[in-house]
C-alpha positions in Angstrom: -39.7 -47.9 -69.4 -39.2 -47.5 -65.7 -42.5 -46.8 -63.8 -42.6 -44.0 -61.2 -43.4 -44.8 -57.7 -45.4 -42.6 -55.3 -42.3 -40.7 -54.3 -41.4 -40.2 -58.0 -44.8 -38.8 -58.8 -44.7 -36.5 -55.8 -41.3 -35.2 -57.0 -42.6 -34.8 -60.5 -45.6 -32.8 -59.4 -43.5 -30.6 -57.2 -41.1 -29.9 -60.1 -44.1 -29.3 -62.4 -45.6 -26.7 -60.1 -42.2 -24.9 -59.6 -41.7 -24.9 -63.4 -45.1 -23.3 -64.0 -44.5 -20.7 -61.3 -41.1 -19.9 -62.9 -42.7 -19.7 -66.4 -45.7 -17.6 -65.4 -44.0 -14.2 -65.3 -42.8 -14.7 -68.9 -46.2 -15.8 -70.0 -47.8 -12.9 -68.2 -45.4 -10.4 -69.8 -46.3 -11.8 -73.3 -50.0 -11.5 -72.6 -49.8 -8.0 -71.2 -47.9 -6.8 -74.3 -51.1 -7.5 -76.4 -53.3 -5.1 -74.4 -53.8 -1.3 -74.2 -52.0 0.4 -71.3 -55.4 1.3 -69.8 -56.4 -2.4 -69.7 -53.4 -3.6 -67.9 -54.8 -2.8 -64.5 -58.2 -4.4 -64.9 -57.2 -7.9 -63.8 -54.9 -10.8 -64.5 -54.3 -11.3 -68.2 -54.5 -15.0 -69.1 -55.5 -14.6 -72.7 -54.1 -12.4 -75.5 -55.7 -9.1 -76.3 -56.2 -7.3 -79.6 -53.8 -4.4 -79.3 -50.5 -6.1 -80.3 -50.3 -4.4 -83.7 -50.7 -0.9 -82.1 -48.1 -1.7 -79.5 -45.7 -2.7 -82.2 -46.4 0.6 -84.0 -45.7 2.5 -80.8 -42.6 0.5 -80.2 -41.2 1.2 -83.7 -42.1 4.9 -83.5 -38.7 5.1 -81.7 -35.5 3.7 -83.2 -36.0 0.3 -81.5 -34.0 -1.6 -84.1 -31.1 0.8 -83.7 -31.2 0.2 -79.9 -31.4 -3.5 -80.5 -28.3 -3.4 -82.7 -26.4 -1.3 -80.1 -27.4 -3.8 -77.4 -26.2 -6.7 -79.5 -22.9 -5.0 -80.3 -22.3 -4.2 -76.7 -23.4 -7.5 -75.2 -21.5 -9.7 -77.7 -18.3 -7.6 -77.6 -18.4 -7.5 -73.8 -19.0 -11.3 -73.6 -16.2 -12.3 -75.9 -13.7 -9.8 -74.5 -14.7 -10.4 -70.9 -14.4 -14.2 -71.2 -11.0 -14.0 -72.9 -9.6 -11.5 -70.3 -11.0 -13.6 -67.4 -9.6 -16.8 -68.9 -6.2 -15.3 -69.4 -6.0 -13.8 -65.9 -7.4 -17.0 -64.4 -4.9 -19.1 -66.2 -2.1 -16.9 -65.0 -3.3 -16.9 -61.3 -4.1 -20.6 -61.4 -1.0 -22.1 -63.1 1.8 -19.6 -62.9 4.1 -18.6 -60.0 5.2 -15.0 -59.9 6.0 -12.3 -57.3 3.1 -10.7 -55.4 0.7 -13.2 -56.9 -1.4 -13.7 -53.8 -1.5 -9.9 -53.1 -2.6 -9.2 -56.6 -5.3 -11.9 -56.5 -6.6 -10.6 -53.2 -6.7 -7.1 -54.6 -8.8 -8.4 -57.5 -11.2 -10.0 -55.1 -11.5 -6.9 -52.9 -12.9 -5.0 -55.9 -15.9 -7.3 -55.7 -16.9 -5.7 -52.5 -16.9 -2.1 -53.8 -20.2 -1.0 -55.4 -20.0 0.5 -58.9 -21.9 3.6 -57.6 -19.0 4.5 -55.3 -16.6 5.0 -58.1 -19.0 6.4 -60.7 -17.6 10.0 -60.6 -14.0 8.8 -61.1 -15.2 6.4 -63.8 -16.9 9.3 -65.7 -13.8 11.5 -65.3 -11.6 8.7 -66.7 -13.9 8.1 -69.6 -13.9 11.8 -70.4 -10.1 11.9 -70.2 -9.9 9.0 -72.7 -12.4 10.7 -74.9 -14.8 7.7 -74.6 -17.9 9.6 -73.4 -20.9 9.2 -75.6 -19.4 6.2 -77.3 -20.1 2.5 -76.7 -16.5 1.9 -75.5 -17.3 2.5 -71.8 -19.9 -0.3 -72.0 -17.4 -2.8 -73.6 -13.9 -2.2 -72.4 -14.1 -1.6 -68.6 -16.7 -4.4 -67.9 -14.3 -6.9 -69.5 -12.1 -6.7 -66.4 -14.4 -8.5 -64.1 -13.3 -9.7 -60.7 -15.9 -12.5 -60.5 -14.8 -13.7 -63.9 -11.2 -13.8 -62.9 -12.0 -15.7 -59.7 -14.2 -18.2 -61.6 -11.6 -18.9 -64.2 -8.8 -19.2 -61.6 -10.7 -21.9 -59.7 -11.3 -23.8 -62.9 -7.7 -23.4 -64.1 -6.3 -24.7 -60.8 -8.4 -27.8 -60.7 -9.1 -28.6 -64.4 -5.8 -28.1 -66.3 -3.2 -30.7 -65.6 0.3 -29.2 -65.1 1.8 -32.2 -66.9 -0.1 -31.3 -70.1 1.3 -27.8 -70.0 4.8 -29.0 -69.4 4.5 -31.5 -72.3 3.4 -28.7 -74.6 6.3 -26.5 -73.6 8.8 -29.4 -74.2 7.2 -29.9 -77.7 8.0 -26.2 -78.4 4.6 -24.7 -78.0 4.6 -21.1 -76.9 2.6 -19.6 -74.1 0.1 -18.1 -76.5 -0.3 -21.4 -78.3 -0.8 -23.2 -75.0 -3.5 -20.8 -74.0 -5.5 -21.0 -77.2 -4.9 -24.7 -78.1 -4.9 -26.3 -74.6 -6.3 -24.0 -72.0 -9.4 -22.8 -73.8 -10.7 -26.4 -74.5 -10.2 -27.4 -70.9 -12.1 -24.3 -69.8 -15.0 -24.7 -72.2 -17.7 -25.3 -69.5 -16.6 -22.3 -67.6 -16.5 -20.2 -70.8 -20.2 -20.9 -71.5 -21.4 -20.2 -68.0 -19.4 -17.1 -67.6 -20.3 -16.0 -71.1 -24.0 -16.2 -70.3 -23.4 -14.1 -67.1 -21.5 -11.5 -69.1 -24.2 -11.3 -71.7 -26.9 -10.9 -69.1 -25.0 -8.2 -67.2 -24.3 -6.3 -70.4 -27.8 -6.7 -72.0 -29.6 -5.5 -68.8 -27.2 -2.7 -67.9 -29.1 0.6 -67.4 -27.1 2.6 -65.0 -23.8 3.0 -66.9 -25.4 3.7 -70.3 -27.5 6.3 -68.6 -24.4 8.1 -67.3 -22.1 7.9 -70.3 -24.5 8.1 -73.3 -26.2 11.3 -74.5 -26.8 10.6 -78.2 -30.1 8.9 -78.9 -28.5 6.9 -81.7 -26.2 5.1 -79.2 -28.9 4.1 -76.7 -29.2 0.5 -75.8 -32.6 -1.3 -75.3 -33.1 -0.4 -71.5 -32.5 3.3 -72.3 -34.4 3.2 -75.5 -37.5 1.7 -73.9 -37.5 4.5 -71.4 -38.2 6.9 -74.3 -41.7 5.5 -74.5 -42.5 7.2 -71.2 -43.5 10.8 -72.0 -43.8 13.7 -69.6 -47.4 13.1 -68.8 -48.0 9.5 -69.9 -46.1 6.3 -70.0 -47.1 3.7 -72.6 -46.6 0.7 -70.3 -47.9 -1.9 -72.7 -45.5 -0.9 -75.4 -42.7 -0.9 -72.9 -43.6 -4.4 -71.8 -43.7 -5.4 -75.5 -40.2 -4.0 -75.9 -39.0 -5.9 -72.9 -40.6 -9.1 -74.3 -38.8 -8.7 -77.6 -35.6 -7.8 -75.7 -35.6 -11.1 -73.9 -35.3 -13.1 -77.2 -31.5 -13.1 -77.4 -31.2 -14.2 -73.8 -33.7 -17.1 -74.4 -31.8 -18.2 -77.6 -28.5 -18.1 -75.8 -29.8 -20.1 -72.9 -31.6 -22.6 -75.2 -28.5 -23.4 -77.2 -26.1 -23.5 -74.2 -28.2 -24.7 -71.3 -26.5 -28.1 -71.2 -23.1 -26.5 -71.0 -24.4 -24.0 -68.5 -25.6 -26.7 -66.1 -22.3 -28.6 -66.6 -20.3 -25.5 -65.8 -22.3 -24.7 -62.7 -22.1 -28.3 -61.5 -18.4 -28.4 -62.1 -17.8 -25.1 -60.3 -19.8 -26.4 -57.3 -17.8 -29.6 -57.1 -14.4 -28.0 -57.8 -15.0 -25.0 -55.5 
């Protein structure tokens, strides 16, 4: 086993300190969720309290499991659909030649500079015209058309997919749909995982759009549902923190399973970009 020199130990200690600083907010959130709301402001919580069971009772006094289910439906659907749409558009921009290609690509990129809030009135009117208000569809279908996702996949498709492989597949009689699913998707796997995690995070943490388009309590997602723990005169902050703690579990699981692919995708995009 290779021994660390002085520089190696210094680097190790620096990374250890940075890791502890990054982990502390999560640890603090877990500890705070075990206390009464009145005890949260009496000092830093380094040890668990004895109010966790009561906080769980408060948390499940609302339809938390229903909100959890809605968030999972929205996040998973948006992730799958968004990654596929981004990959298809990125493949088209990266490997095909057609009229107005550059103009269309620039138009897609321009939308990244327009804040969502600027078009919220038109968005709500469009959703009402489609009959999608107070459904989960506005949280799934529109976010799938994501300019960053299209740009990300375009860069990967241009530099990762050999044109010779595509031409060979066409000569062998493979259609464009078969090429996309059998050849393109395997080449873009690192980008799929990275972009998928981003889509999942964006959808899971989305508060503004659900607040605008949802009015039925049964359709609320976790961010909106946790808000229900804040009454007119008192907010149960400890129960809300517990809800946020439980709400981070899918994100941690996703990252734990795909962290290697995520790092590979980020490193690849940095080199290829």
